[in-house]
N, C-alpha and C positions, 0 to 999 in steps of 0.2 A: 534644596541647594545648600551646598557646603560653604564654610568660611575659611579664609586664609589671611593671616596677619602678615603684613610687610612691616618691618621695624626700622625706622629711621632715626639716627641719633647723631649728636654732635661730637660724640666721644671718640668715634673711630673713623678712619678714612673710608669713604664710600668706594665700593667696587665698580660703581658705574658713574657716569658723568653728572656732576652736581654743580649747581651755580647758586650762590647766595650764602650769607654768613652763617645761618643757623642749621644747615642740612648737611650732616656729615656721614650718616650711616643709614642703610636700608637693609632690612632683614625680612624675608630671605632676599638674596641678591637678584633673584629672578624667579619666574615660574614657568609653567609649560601650558601650552594650549592642549585641549583634548582631555584635560583631567575632570573627573567627577567632582573634585573638590575645586569648584570653579568661581568662588567669590573670594576676594581678597580684602582683608580688613587692614589697611595700612596703620601702623602705629608710628607716628611722626614725632621725633624728639629734637629739640633745639630751643634756643632762646625765644620764648614767647611765641612758638609756632602754633600754640593753641589758639591764637587769635587769627589765624589765616584761614582762607577758604580754598580747597583744592579744585583744580580743573584739569580734565583729561579730554583730549581730542584724538581718538584713535578708533577706527572701525571695529565694533564689537565689544569695546570696553566703556563701561558707564559707571559714574559715581552714583550709589544708591543709598548711602547713609553717611552722616558725619556725626561723630560723638566726641565731646570734650572730656578730659580727664580731671582728676583732682589737682594735678600739677599743671601750671600754665604752659609748661614746656612740652606737653604732649597733645596729640590730636589723633583720634581713630577715624579712619576713612574707609568705608567699604566700597569696593568696585566689583562689578560683575564682568566676567569674561565669558562672552557668548561661545556657543559651540562652533560657530562659523569664523571665529576670530583667527587671523593668520599669525604665524610667528613674526616677530619683528620688534623694534624699539619704538617707544613713544614717550613724549615729555609729560611729566606731571608738574604742574605749575601751582605754587602756593601763593594766592593773592592776598594783599592787605592794602586797604584803602585805594583800591583800583590799580595798584602796582604789583608787579611780580616780587615777592619777598624771596622766594627760593624756587629753584627748578631742578628736577632730576630726570634723567633719561632711564626708563625702566624697560627691561627686556622680557619678552615672552619667547620661549624656545619650543621647538618641536620635540616630541617625546621619541626616545629610542624605539625602534620597532618591537612590538610585543612586550613593551614595558609593563603594561597592566597585567599580563599573563605570566610574569616572571615566576619561576619555581622557587619556593622557600626551602629551607633545610628540612629534612624528613628522616625517618628511620633508615633510609639508605645511607645516611651520612655518618662520619665520625668527626667530631669537632675537636679542634686543637686550640685551647684557650692560651692566649699569650699575654704577658704583662709587657707591653712594648718597650718600656724603658729598660728592661732587664733581659731582653731576648738577643739583640745584636745592634751594634753600632756601625751602621752603614754609611753614615755621613758625619764625620767628626766636625765638620764645619758648622753644624747647627747645635752643638752641645751647649754653647752659651750664646744667647741671642739678645739683641738690644731690647730693653724694656721688660725682659723677664726677670722677676725678682729672685728666683732661686737659681743658683748657678751649679754647674755639675761637681759632684763629690763622690767619686766611685768608692772611695774608702769608708763611706758612712752608708750603713745598710738602709737608713731611712731617707737618703738623699737621692738626687738624680744621677744616673749612671751613664746616660747617653744613647741608650737604645732608641730606635727610630723606625719610621716607615721604610726607609732604604734598607735597614737591616732585615726586616721581614721580607722585603721584596727579593733581597739577595739569596735568601734561603728557601724560596718557593719550591725549588726542585727537591730539596731535601724533604720538605713537608709533604710534598705530593708522593715522593718515593716511599715515605713511611706509611702511606695509606690513608692520610687524613684528607677529607674532602670539604671541610669547612674550617675557617679560621675565625675565632672570636678574640679580637684584641680587647683588653680593658680600655676605658674611654680614652679617645685621642683628642678630644676637643680641649681648647685652651684651659689650663689650670695655672693661672698666674698668681699662685699663692706663695707666701714667704717661705713655707717649709712643707715637706711631705706632699709635694705637688705631683710626684711621679705616678701615684695610683690612679689619678685622673677623675675621681669622683666628686670634686669640688670645682665644678665648671665656672670660668669667668667669662666665657663667650661660647654660646651654644652653636654658633654658626662657623666657627673658625677652628681648624685644626691647630693644636699647639705648635708654635714655630719651632720648638725643639724636636718635634716629630717630623716636621715637614710642612707642606702646604696642602690646601684643599685639593689643588690639581694633582699633587703627588699621591694623595690618598686615592683619588679617582683612578689614576694610572695603576696603582698597586692592586685595586680591585679587578681592573680589566685584565692585568697580567695573570692574576690568580685564576680568573675564570678560564683563561686559555689553557691553563694546566688542570682543569677540572675541580678547582677549589672555589667555593662560595665565600663571601665575607659577611659576618654578622656584626652589626654595630652595637656597642654597649651604650645605652641611653639612660639618663637619670631624669625622672619627672618630678621627683619628690623634693629635691633641694638644689641649691647652687652653692658656689664658693662665696665667701664674704667679700672678696675682691671682685665679684662680678660687676660690670660697669653700670648695671641697674642701681647698685647700692648708693651711688652718688646722687641719684635723683630718682627715687622710686616712682613708677607710673601712677600708683594708686595708693590710697590709704590702707587697702587690704590686699596689696600684692603679695605680702608675706603672711603667714600665720604668726600670731603673737608678735606683730610687727614692732610694737613699741617696747615691750619687755619680754624678751625670749623665755620660753618655757620648754623644758626638754622632754622628749618622748619617754614614756614608760615602757616601751617595747611590748606591751600586753596585747599582742596580736589577736588573741582569742576574743577580745571585746567586740570585734567586728560582727561576730555571729552570736556571741553569748546573749541569750534572752534575759539574763538577770544583770547584766553589766550596768554599772552607773554611767550615765551619759558623759560625765566629766572624765572618767577613765578612758572611754572611747575616744573623746575629743583630744585628750592628751597623747594618746597613741598616734592618731592621724596627724594632728596638728603640731605636735612637739618637734622641736629641732634635735637632731642627732648630737651635734656639738656646736660650740658658738661660731666655729668657722663655716658651718653649713646652714645658712638661712633656709627655713622650710617654706616652700612655695604653697600659695593658696589657689588650688586649681578650681575653686568655686568662683573666683573672679573670671568673668566670661572672656575678657580679652587675653588674660594669661592662658586659660585653657585653649583658646584658639591659637595663640602663639606656640604652645607646646606641641599641639597636634600638627601644625604646619612644619614645625622644625623637624619631626619625624618623617613626614612625607617628603620634605625637601631632601633629606639625606638619602632616603631610599631612591628617589628619582635621580638625584645628582650623581651619586656615587655608584648606583647599580647594585645595591645591597641584596643579599638573599635571605636576610633575617635581622631581627632586632632582639637584643637581650635587654630586658628592662629591669633596672636595679630597684631594690627595696620596693617591691611592687605594692604590697598591701598598706604602706605608709601613706599613700597618696588618696585623695578623695575617690571613693568607689564609683560614684556616678560619672565622674570625669574619666576614670579608667575604662569604664564601659564604653563611653563615647570615643575615647582615643583609640581603643583597639578595634571598635566597629568601623570607624572611619578609615583606618589603614586597611582592614580586610575587605571593606567594600571597594577600595581602590585597586587592591592587589589580592584577588580571591585565592590564589595559590601560594600566597606569602606564608611566612611563619614568624611567630613572636613567642619568646619564652620569658616568663616572669619569675623573679626571685622572691619567694615567700619562705623565709628560713624558719621552718617549723617541721618537727618530726611527727606532727599529727596529720595524717592523710586527709582528715576532714577539713582542716584549715587550708591546706594546699588546693584541695579539689574545689573549694569554694569559688576560686578564680577562673577555673578552666571553662572554655566555651562549651555550652550545652548543659552546664550544671543547673538543676532546678533548685534554687536556694529558698529556704523558709523565710529568709529576710527580704525576699523579693528582688534581690540584686540579680541582674542579667549580665553575666560575663561574656566577653567576646574574644578573649586571648586564647590562641589555640594550645599552647604548651605551658608547662610550669617546670621549674627545676625540682627534681624528685629528691628532696631533702630526707624524707623518711627512709627510702632505700639507702641513700648515701651514708647516713649515720649508723643504720642497723648493720650494713655490710661491714663497716669498719669495726664496730664493737664485736660482732660475731667472730671475725676473724682473729680477734685478740683474746677471746675468752674461751675457756674449756667447754667441752660438750657435756650437757646434762639433759634431763627431761625438759627443762625450761630455759636452757641457754644454748648458745651455738646456733647451728643451721636452723633449728626450729623457729627461732625468732625472725629470721630472714624469710623462711617459708610462710610464717603467719603474717608478716608485714606485707608480703606480696599479695596475700589473699585479701587485703583490703582494696584491691584494684577495682572492686564493684563500686567503690565510692566515686571514681573518676569517670567522666564522660568519655575520655579517650586516653586510657593509660599508655597505649602504644606511642603516643606523641609526647610523652613526658621526657625530659632530658635527665639521663642518669649520669652519675659522676662519682669517682672515688675520692676526689680531692679538688679544690680550686684555690684561688688566690687568697681566700680567707681562712683556710684550714692548714693544719700541718701536712707536710708531705707524707703520702701514704706509706711509702717505704720506711720512713722513720717511725711513724706510728706503729708499724708492725715490727718494731725493733729490728729493722733491717733483714727481716726473714725473706729471702728472695722467692722461696716456693709459695708462701702465703701471698706475696705481692702478685705473682703470676696467676694464682687462683682468682684474685680480684680482677685482673686484667681480662681474664677469660670470661668471667661473669659480666663484666661491662660490655664486651664485644658480642656477646650472645643473648643477653637478657632483652626482654621487650623494652622499647624506647629508643632514644637517640643518645648514643654515648659521647661523653665529653671528657677529654683527657687534658692535663695540665702540661705545659712545656717543660721539657727536662726530665719528666717521669720516665721516659724511654731510656735514659742513661742514669737512672736511680739518683737523681738529685735529692739531697737530704735537707732536714731542717730540725729544729727542736721538736720533740714529741708534742708539746703543747704549743698553741698558736703563738707565732712570732713573725709578724708581717714581713719585716725587712728581710728575715732569713729565708722565709718560705718563697719570697719572690727574688731569690738570689739570681745572679747573672748566669745565663746559659753558657756553659763551657764552649769556647771557640767563637763567641760573639764579639770579642774584642781582640784587636791586634796584640799579639804577644802572649795570649792565653796559653798556659802549658797543656791544657786539655782541650780537645775540640770534638764536640758531639757531632759536628757536621762532616768531618772527615775521618773521625775515629782515632785521630792522634792523641796519644796519652790515656786513652780509655783503659780501664782494667779489663781483665777477662770477663768478669761478672757484669760490668757495664755493657760490654759489646754483646754479651749473650742476652741481656734484657732488651737491648735495642733491636737485635735480630728477631727476638721472640715477638715483640710488639709489631714489628714490621710485617712479619709473616701472618700474624693474627689479623691485622687490619687490611692487608692486601686480599686475604681471603675473604674477609667480611665485605669488602667492596663489591665482590661479585656473587654474593650469596643471596639469592632472592628469597630463600627460606627465612633468613634472618630479617631481611627488609620487610617482608609481607607475611611471614608465617605466623600461625597461631602458636599457643604455648600451653603445655601441660607440665606441671611439676609434681613430684612424688614426695611424701612425707619422708623427711630425713631419717636415716637409720644408721646407728653406730658410726657417726661422724662423716657420713657420705650423703651428699645432696645430688639428686638427679632431675633434670628437666629436658624436655624435648620441644624443639621448634619444628613445626611441620606445615607443609603446604602441598596440597594435592598428594602426589605419590612420593614427594620428597620429605626427608626428615633429617634433622641434626640433633644428636643426643649429646648432652654435656653431663659429665660426671666429675664431681668435686669432692676430693677426699681430704679432709682436714687432719686426719689422724697422722701421728709421727711414725706410723708403720703402714706397710702395704695392706691392701684388703683385696679379697677375692669377690668379684662381682659377677652376678648371672643375669642373663637377658630374659629370663622366663616372665618377669613382670611386665615386659614391654612388648608382648606378643603383637599387639596392634600395629606396632611400627617395624617389628623385625621379622614377622612371619613371611615366609617366602624369599628372605634375603639370606645369603650365606656369609657375605663379608660387608664390612664398612671401612671407610678411609679415615685414618687418624689424621686430621687436619694439621696438627702441629708437626708430625714427623713424616707424614706422607705414606706411612706403612698401612698395609691391609690388616684388619682385625677380623678374626673368625667369630661370627656371631653364634655359632653352635657350640662354642666351648666357653667355659668360665673365663673371666678376664682379671688380670692382676693390675690393680691400680696402685701406682707408686706412692710412697709416703708423701703427704702434702702434695699430692698430684692432681693434675687437670687433664681431662680428655675430651676432645671434641670429635665425635664420630659422625661422619657424613655418610648417610645411606644413598 
């Protein structure tokens, strides 16, 4: 039997009918009948509510456990929802001295058809990562909202600029036309912090969309409209920490709700301590339990009530919004036993779902530790299906920027890919050339458009699930070194009066238009390429600045030739007889032209070729 926490607090207004002085919040606001996760552990918060006794009278729903907390203002109540329970509302009464102290109407909903069998993101997809505050302002009316501490200031790169859910929804046609099939927005939940709240990673309410982005209902509608255009939505979730203005901080539920709760200690970021057989336990504890910064209190997932709460929160968003995936932030920083339970619970509920974790390490052994199916010497049993492929990410960027030699250039990417034997499922890793925490690839490559295109071809054809960052298609720039506010700059055309518009093409340079067309052609071809979605991979040792690999499936094959040289090279097909024998021509995916396989081939300087047999 699984557990679910309902959270009730006096600090926010209930989304359901409540009576009584002490009962103001319930989280989650509802649940669903027919879930495998069919037990609910209510966390009640209000003045002295720990002294009350709950009562439920609804067919199929029973109170099975009551637990008090360290604070007199909290009460944990576990109820069981039987498989035969019907959808509907029922009252929960909190009794004290024979009288009703508080009362709340709670609702059980029917699940959407085939909800449990929803399909998660997969190698068939191309993910479009969006920083919502910087993409498009579709509703200027929510730029400044009552109760929100940080007001809009588009002139400040670290401030809020006004992008929102309405802006993303407005440009769904553009995103679909570009060939993207999944959208991953940075966190949309409330971040009511005094400054730098736009990035979303310091949540102050885990069940509420930030009012400056829209409402919960607007987010749900956005997901539904995206799905109608063939686009899934991946939610960015943070299990490791919250923002220091989270409503819990005014009355923490338990003495161990946070790590280093009395005197914060900061993480050492030594992620290797998780597997290191020689690591000092104090170093390991500081990595996992340490805070990132003073404004991000570190959550203690070893507290069973908090663990349940976080698991329920993820399940609730999947079921409520209709998500196709989760991207989990700072994955390895949370308690690993909890992470295993969290991922397993989600995958048990949604067997075809997908979750990708962020473990920012260039060491494949560190990343592979977390992927489902990995047999770890530590005994940790992971259940998360996917991880962000930081080893390939950083190697690709460095390789494209360094000269070729026996130990530099393509050979380093070739050898990094050879480490795939470490992963249980390398084809389910998410590969990416850049994201919201790195410099823009085009700028990193000193605005070399040809090298940029090589990277885009690699992303679109390599094993894994490619993720692209908004604005790359029109060559958005940043400082070469990381500068968050500049990297997450406004999408051209996302604001009324912008002189340049990526969505319509207005004001774009010839090079920007060409890059946009290039990526559009590439991804729309990829969308329909079964060889790329399901094909195997063979790569060949790089020679003289040229790297070749083949994706193949049954009698079909796609050959990719990447030339880093500043001069053209002559390439022969004799080494690839297994794939070319019996074939006379291949189609150049990027130009549509036919290539004679019985003749040598000239590959342009810093050129890329995708040949489809």
